[in-house]
N, C-alpha and C positions, 0 to 999 in steps of 0.2 A: 504492499498499499505507499501509494508517493505520501512527502512531505512537504510539506511548504513554508515558510517564513514568514512571521508576519511582526511589523511594528507598532510598538503599543508606547504611548506617550505618559508620562505620569507627572502631575504638577500638582502639589497640596493633597489635597484628601480625595484627588479626581485622577481616574486612570482612561483613558481616551483609547480606544482604539477603532481606527479608521478603517481598518477591512470587515468589521462584523458592524458599523455605521452604531455603535456605543458609548458613552460616557457613563461612567460610573462613578459614585462621590459612596465613600465608606461601603463600594460593595452595591451600592444598589444602586437602579438603571434610572438613570436622569432622562428627564423627556423632553424632547427638541425636533422642529422641525428640519425637513430636510437639509434646506437651503443654509439653515443657519446652520448646522451641522455640520455642512461644507465651509461654510465660516470660520467655525472654529477649528477645523484641521489646516487649515492655512493660515491663521494666527498660529497656530498651535508650533508647526510646523515651519515657520520662519521667525522664531523668538528671538525677542530684542532687534526686529530689524522693523524699521515706519515701513508699513506697504503703506502707499498713495490709495485714497479713493479711487484712482481711476484705474490702478491696476489690479484693485480689489473687484470692482464691477465687471472689467473685462474678465477676469480668472470664474468668478462664478457665473457671470451671466453671457458667456463668451459668446460674439455676432448677435447681441440682441440690446438694444437700448432701453434701460433700465434707468430709474431714477433714483438718487443721495437714498432720499427718504427708506427705498427699501433696506438699503445699505445699515440705514439708524436704524433702521427696526429690528433687523435681525441683531445686530451687535446689542441692543436692550433688549432681546430676550436671552441674548448669550449673559447677557450681566445680570438676569434676575435669575437663569439659573443657576451659576456661578455664587450668586450671593455677594457681587460685586456693585463697590459705584463708580461713574465719571469721578465723583470730586476728591473721592482717593481709591485711585484704582489698585486692586491687588494683583487683579491679573489682564484686565486690558485698558489701555491706555489710551484717548483720545489726543491727538493732535491737533487742534484745532486748526481748521481749512484747508490740512492735511490729509491725515488716515489713521490709521490705527495701529497701534505696537503691543505685542502679548510680552509682559513684565513679568509674569513668574518665573522663577525657576525649574524647568521640563528636565525631566530625565526620563532616556531614548532607551529603550531595549528593546531584546525580539523574540518570539516565542514562535517555538514549532509548533505543525499545525498537521492535522492526518487532514487529509482531502475527503470529503465524503462522498456517499454512495448515493450513484443515477438509479433510479428505478425505469428496468427496461422498459420502453412504450410498447414494442411488438409482443414480448412474453410476460412482459406483468413482473420477472425476476430481475433482483439487486443485479448491478451492472457497474465494476471499477470505470471509473469517470476521470479523465484528469482535466480539472476545472478549469487551472489557471491557462488554459487556453481560450475561456470562455468570457466575455466581458460577466461581469458579477449580475448584472440586472439579468443578463441573458440566463444565466444558470439557474437564478430565482425562479423565471418564466417556467425557466423548462421544467425544471422540477415538480415544481406546485402543479404544472397543465399532466405530466405525467402520473402523480396523486391522483386528481382528479380523473382521468380517465381509468385506471384502474380499479377507483372505488366505483363510478358508475360503468363504465363502459362501454361510456357513449358523451359526449360534447352536449350539454345542455343549454336549453332553449328557455330565457328569461324571457316572458312578455309580459311588456309595462301595460297596456290596455290595448280595446279589443281594435282599434284603428293606427296605433302606434307601432312604430319600425320595432320588430324583436332583436332581443341583444343576446347572444352567445354568449356562454359562460357562465361564470357567477359572478354578479356583480359586486362591486367593492361598496363597504359598509359607509353613509353618509349619514355624518354627525352634524356637520355643518357646511352654509351654503351661501354664494353671492349670487344677485342677480345683477347682471352688468346694463349699463345703460343699454336699450335698444335701438340699434339703427332706422335712423328716418329715412325709409326711399322713396318719399315722395317726391326729391328734386327739389323740395321750397325748403331754404332753412328759418323759414317763419311757422315751418309746424312744428319745427324742435319739440315745442312746448307740448305737443301731443304725444312725442314718442319718450319724453322725459316723464311726463304722466300717468303713461300707462303703464312704466317701468315701476316709479315712487307706488302705483296702487299692488303693481304687483309682487312689491316686495313687502308691504303691507297685509295683502291676505297670505303669505307664508307664512309671516311673523307671526300668524295664530298657533302654528304649530307649537305647542312648548316645547318638546323633544329636542327638536330641533334649533341652532343655531343662524340666525340669519344675517347678514351685514347689515347694516342699516343704509339710508340713501346718501347720506353725507360722503362717507367713504367711498361707496359702488360710481359713486357719480363722478371722482376725481378721473376713472378710465375712459371716459367719454369721450372718443373721437381718435383714445392711443390704438395703437397695433402691438400690444403687449403679445408676446406668447401666454396662452393661459396658465399655464403650467406657472408662469412668474408670477400671474395677477394673484392666482388662490395660494401659492408661497406668501406672500404679500399680505394677504387677507385671513392668511390663516383658517384656509378652507379645504372642504373634502371634494368640494364640485361646484362649478358653475354653471349659472344660467343664463344663456345669450338669446338673443335675435334679433328678426328684424320686422317694423312696422309699417304698414301702407295704409293709408288713408284714400278714400275715392269717393267723391260725394258722398252719400250716405252708410256708406261701408269702409270696415275697418276690417284688415286681414292680417295675422300675426302668425310667424314661422319660428318656432321657439325649439331649444336643446338645450339637452342638460348634458355636461360633460364631467367624464371623472378627472379630479385632477391633478393626481397622479401619472396616469399615465396617459392623457389624453385620448383617452375613449367617450366614443360616442354613445350614452346608456339610451339615449331616448330623444326622439324629435319628432313634430309633428306640426300639423298647419290648422289655422283656426277663421274662417272668415263670419261675421255677422254684420245685422244693421246696428248703427250708432246706440239705438234706441235700447239693442241688446246686449251694449258693454259690459253689464253689470252677471249677466250670464257667459259671458266669452271669459273674463277676469278669471268668473269661478272656476271655470271648466279647465283654463291652461293650470292652475294651482291646484284642482282636484288632481291633474292626469300627474303631478311632480307628485302632488302629498303620495298617489296610490304607491310609488315604486321607493320614495323614501319611507314609509309605513312600512311595508314589507322589509324591510335592507332593514328595520331601526327596530320592529319591535314587532314585528310579523302579524299584524291585527290587518285588519279590513281595510280597503282604503275612505278616506274619514270627508265629510264637505265641511270645509273650510269656515262658509259665512254664518259667522255668529255660532255654529255646531248646532243647526236646525234642523232640517230633514237630512234622516240616512241615506234614505230611496232617492237614487239620482234621477228618475223622472218626477217624482213629486217637488223637488227641489229645483228643479228645470221649470216646473207652473211658477212656483212660488217666485224666480224670479224673473220669471214672464211678467209677471202679473206686479212687476218692481222696474218695470222699464225707465227707463232715465229720460230728460227731455234731451238729446245730442245737442242743443243751443246752453243751454246751463251746464251740463256738462263740459263743454267747452271751455265754457268761463273758468267754471271750477279750477281747470285745468293751468289757463293761464293765471289765474289767482297763486298755486300753489307754485306755479313755475318762480314768478318775481318776486313772493314772499319767504319761499326757502331760500333764497341764496344762491339758487342755482346757477344763474346765468355769471356770478364776479366770481364764483367757486370757493369763495371764503364767507363773507357776511353779508345778510341785506342790511340794504340804506334804509333812512326813514322813506326817501322818494321808493324805492323798490318797496317796501311794507304797503306804502300808501296805496300803491300799482294795483299790489296786488286785490287789497282793499278795494278797488273800485268795481275788481275782476267780479271778487264773491258778490258785491252788493246786487253789479250785473246777472249774474244768476240767482240770486235768491228773487230781482225781479221777474224771470222769465216762470220760476218754478218755486212759489214759496214757500212747500213740503221738503225743498231739497235740503236734507242735513245735512251731509258733509259740506254746501257753502256755509252755514252757519256758524260751524265747526273753527271754517278758513277764519271768517270774520273775528269769531275769540281769538284765534291766534295772534292774529294781526295788531288787533288793539292790546293785547297782553304785552306783543313784544314794543309796541310805539311806545309804550307806559315809560315814563322817566325820561324819555327822548323828548322827538318832534309832542308830543303831548306829557299832559301832567297826570299822574297814577287818579288824580281826582277824574280827571277827564274821562280815563281811558277805561279802567277798572270794571265800573260798573257794567258801560257798554260790551265790556268781553266776558262778564258774568252774565249778562243777557242774552245773548247770543250762544253760550255755551248751552244753557237751560230749556232755552228754543230747540237745539240740536239734540240733546238729548230726550227732551218731549217725543221728535220725531221720530228717533232711532234710538230707543238707551243701550244699542250693542256696539256703538260709534266709539271706540277708544280712544278717538283723537278729541272727542268733545271731551270726554271724564279725564282726561288730560289738560286740557284747556281749563275746564271748570277747578280741579286741583289748583294747579298754577295761580289763577284769580283767590280762590280760600287761601292759600298759603300768603298772599301778598297781603291778602285782609285782617290775618291773624286767626282765621277760620280752623283751626288745629284738626277738630274731629273731619270736618267738611273733605277738608286739606288728606287728612291720611285716607277717608271711605274713597274719595274721587282716583286719587292715585293706584289705590289697590285694586278699583274695580278695572282701572285703565290694564293693570298688566294683566289680570285676566285675562281681560280679553286678551290681547297680544303683548306674551311676553318678550318679545325680541324688540319689544319700542324702548328704545334708547334713551330717546326724552324721557319718556316716564322715570324709568330708572336712577336719571338725571334729579328729576323733580323732588320724586321720593329721596333721596338721600337728603335732599335739603331740609326737606321733614324731618327727616330724621336727627339728622345735627343740630336744627331748631327743638329738639326735645332733650338733644343730649346724648343721643344715640349714638357716638361718631362710631363705633368700631361696626356696628349697623350700616352708616351713613357711609362709610369707606366698601363694603360690599354691594352695595348697590352701586356706585360708582365708577367700580372695579367691571362689575357687569356691563356698565353703561359701554366703557372705554374696548370692553371684547367686543361688543355688540357693534363700536361705531370706532375703530383703534385710528382712523388719520382725522378725527372730528377735534379743533381748535378745544370745543368748549367742553366736551366731554374725558378728554387731556388732562385743559386745568382744572376743572372741578375735584378730578378725585386729587391733583394736588395740594389743592386748597386744604379738603376734607383732612389727606394724611397731615397738613398741618396745623389745622385746628384739632386733631385727635393725638399730639404732638409726637408724633411719627418725623422726627425731621429728617432724617436719612432716606426714609424712603419718598416723602415731600421731595428732596432734593432730586432723587434720581428721578424722579416723575418731571420735574420741570425742566431738568435736563435730558430728556428724553422728547419733549416736545417742544427746544430750543434745537435737537437735530433733527425734527421733522420739519418745524417752522423756524430756521436760525437767522430770521429776517424781523418779527416776532417779538417787538419787546414785553409784551405780556409774559415770556419767561422769566427774565431779568426781574423784572418786577417784586417777582413773588418768590423768588430765589432769593431777594432782599429780607424778606420780612422771615425766613430760614435763617440767612445769618445771625439776623439781629438775634434772634434766639438761642445763638451758639456766641454769643457777642462777640463777634470777629466783624467790625463796624465797619470798618475799612474795606472789606471787601460787600459789606451792606451798600454802602456807598456804591462802589464801581458798578453792583449790578442795578441800581438803582438810576445812577447817570447813563449806563447804556444803556435802560430801556426809552428814557427821552431821545438818544441821540435814535435810535431806530424806531421809534413811534415821530420822528422829524418835529420835536420839540425844542428847537435849535435853542431861544430867548430861554426858554426856562433850564437845559441844558448849562449855557453859561451860567445862569445866576444861583442855580446850584451848585457849579464851582466853585464860583467867587465864594458864597455862603460855608461851604465846604474850608476852603482853605483858610479864612479867616478865622472861623470857630468851630472847628472840626463837626463829626455828625451831628451833635446838638444842633450848630448854625444851619443843617443841611433840613436837617427835621423841622425845623421853624421856617424856613425858607419854602419846603415842602407846603407847610399851612397856610401862608399866603396863598400859594397855587390855591389851592384848596376854597381859598375865601373870597373869589372876586365880590368886587362891588355890587350892591342892589340885588343881591341871588333869595331867591326864597327856597327855605329847606329843601322844595320836593327837589330843586335843580342840582343840590348839592351833595357828593357821595359821602353822608354822615357817618359808615364803618370807618374810614379811611379818616376823616378828619381825627373820630375817638382813636383809632389805632395810634395816628401821629402825638396827639398831645399825651396819651397813656407811656407810651415810649420816652417823651419827653418829663417823665413824673409827675406831669399838671394835673392831677387827681382831680383837681377843682374843676378843670373846663371838660375834659375826658367826660366827668357823670353827668354835667349842665346839657352836653352835646348829646348824651345814651340819653337824658331826659325830654329833649327836644324829638328826639327821632321816636322814642314810644309814644308821644303826645300825637305825633304826625301820623305813629303807622307807618314808619320809612322803611318800606321793602327790606328786605336782605337783613336786616337788623337783628334778626331773630335768630341766624345761624353765627351770625359773626360776634354773637353774645360770646361764645368759644374762643374767640381769640386770645391765645396765649400772654398776649400782650395786656388784657385787662387781669390779672390773674391777682394782681394786689387790692383790685378792688372789689373783688367777691367777698369779701370780709364786711363790707359797709353796708350799712341796713339796709342804705338809699337805693345800692345795688340788689340786693333781696326784694326789695317792695317794689321796684321798677320789676323785675322778671315777673313778681305775682300778679302785679296789675296787666304784664302784656299776655296771661294765662300760661307759662311756660314752665317746667318744674325747675324746682329751685335747688335741686342739688347740680352743684357743677364739680370741674377738675378747679383744683387749685393749686398751685405751684408759684415760685416765685420768678419773677421776669428779670431782665435784665436792664442795668438802666445804662444809656448812653454816655461813654466820655469824652468828654472835651480834646478834639486834635484827635481822633483813634479815626 
């Protein structure tokens, strides 16, 4: 029997075996995605050498165009698996704007390995095979196929649906899924909103499958118009399968071509075409979702195929009759999709501006004017008003309108998760804690993959002082929407509020690697450095955030104050920025004002602004009451009385907060 030598790398408590595609920690397997594993092998094999980003990208994704964010995501996953940090790396060091270096000591050794036996396909008997002549993937596939034939005697056919294409062989398990933006075949760029809207609605439909992880729209939409290999996209999104397709609207008809593809093998598992009248768009979406759910349900749970729309009818024919009775007005649905397109931030690929939100709001109103009973349009109105609150509209102007629209949507359709989420957000802002919890829970019960609902529920839990539970909800939101700026920032903030400073720093560093030109990450890294009493670094991060946000005059003023009076002077200057003349309390960022005064040790002003926030029902103040900068105030009777008046639990974390030192 032949023998082969394999190289094994040892570093710290880890053993890396490239040939076996295995990483062990204290003898236990560490789970890594294939691309993250390849990244680790490349770094470890070049221990001590700086590997430029271009070299890493070309080596890991040869002959393919891949954004740096994919590399940053892999490194972030590796650091998490290794228990490493970007701030104080023990294994992987980041060299800003250049690349990465593996800095831990590595011991390389070789082990003897017996060649495995293959199963003779013709005879069914074991035969000796020299495996090193075959690529490793081909060897695995050959062995698997041989065992399958031996067990069954013939290749099995797996039929996906009566009208779908049959797929040969045993299908892979699918636990996670991404729906990529459907390609618009109309030839009219003005119709892009329709393709994006239909994609969004399909994601929402599939999100109701609780046993399946469905990537949210924000992260899926970043691949619109790209030509990346599906395997790379799936690796970046950490999914087992991808749905892609095309959509064509012509007159009053719409045609969808959809296919399901396994991520690791590029294997087409299912493909189908659908064509319907625009009035039957609900039935069309439901059929696509049901067909996909059927094959995924068999793979995951071996259950019969389920009907997704609210879990209503199980009999497909009865359900089709139900959907035909709910035919939508094509014009109302069209305006609704236009509203979602603008209010979701899809055109800007980042945040919806106030003008975008107002444009979306106008389209939702048009949809309601056409069909006063169209519930999704009311949910859109609620979302738009809630997003405008505190911006171009005051909270007192926007929140009552958002609440009324959400209530109307739920009166028309109680199964609409978006409406429950909108109402929950309004309740949270208004301090209706039982109402907020009830609606967040209902939204998640209807759509367990609703990332925004997980983020909102995390904010509610933080308000209640349940910070560990809040972190779990924010982690789930990031898992569902890995490239979302909001989801990643909220997780970092909640980790900071939970006093998990190293974890918070890692999260903000991950955000910085994904979006290096966004000052948000530097701003909150300054908060973490404050709690670590590293005030020079806190100021550097704060100043960097001003520069990245193109606030040149503020950056220059902060620099003068810091040079004159250290971090104390910088804090005083920051407060001046936050208190422009003739501003109402609704226009001010009161949590930030309170934080700055508390860091200065000015408890009187900190409490004064806390009182004003409570009186004005300032949104977001409830979860910022957990700010570690306020720990010294918690023993104050005024603080306890304020918390009780807000209807919040009085029990809170306590601890000493660091004081700024002049000149540091």
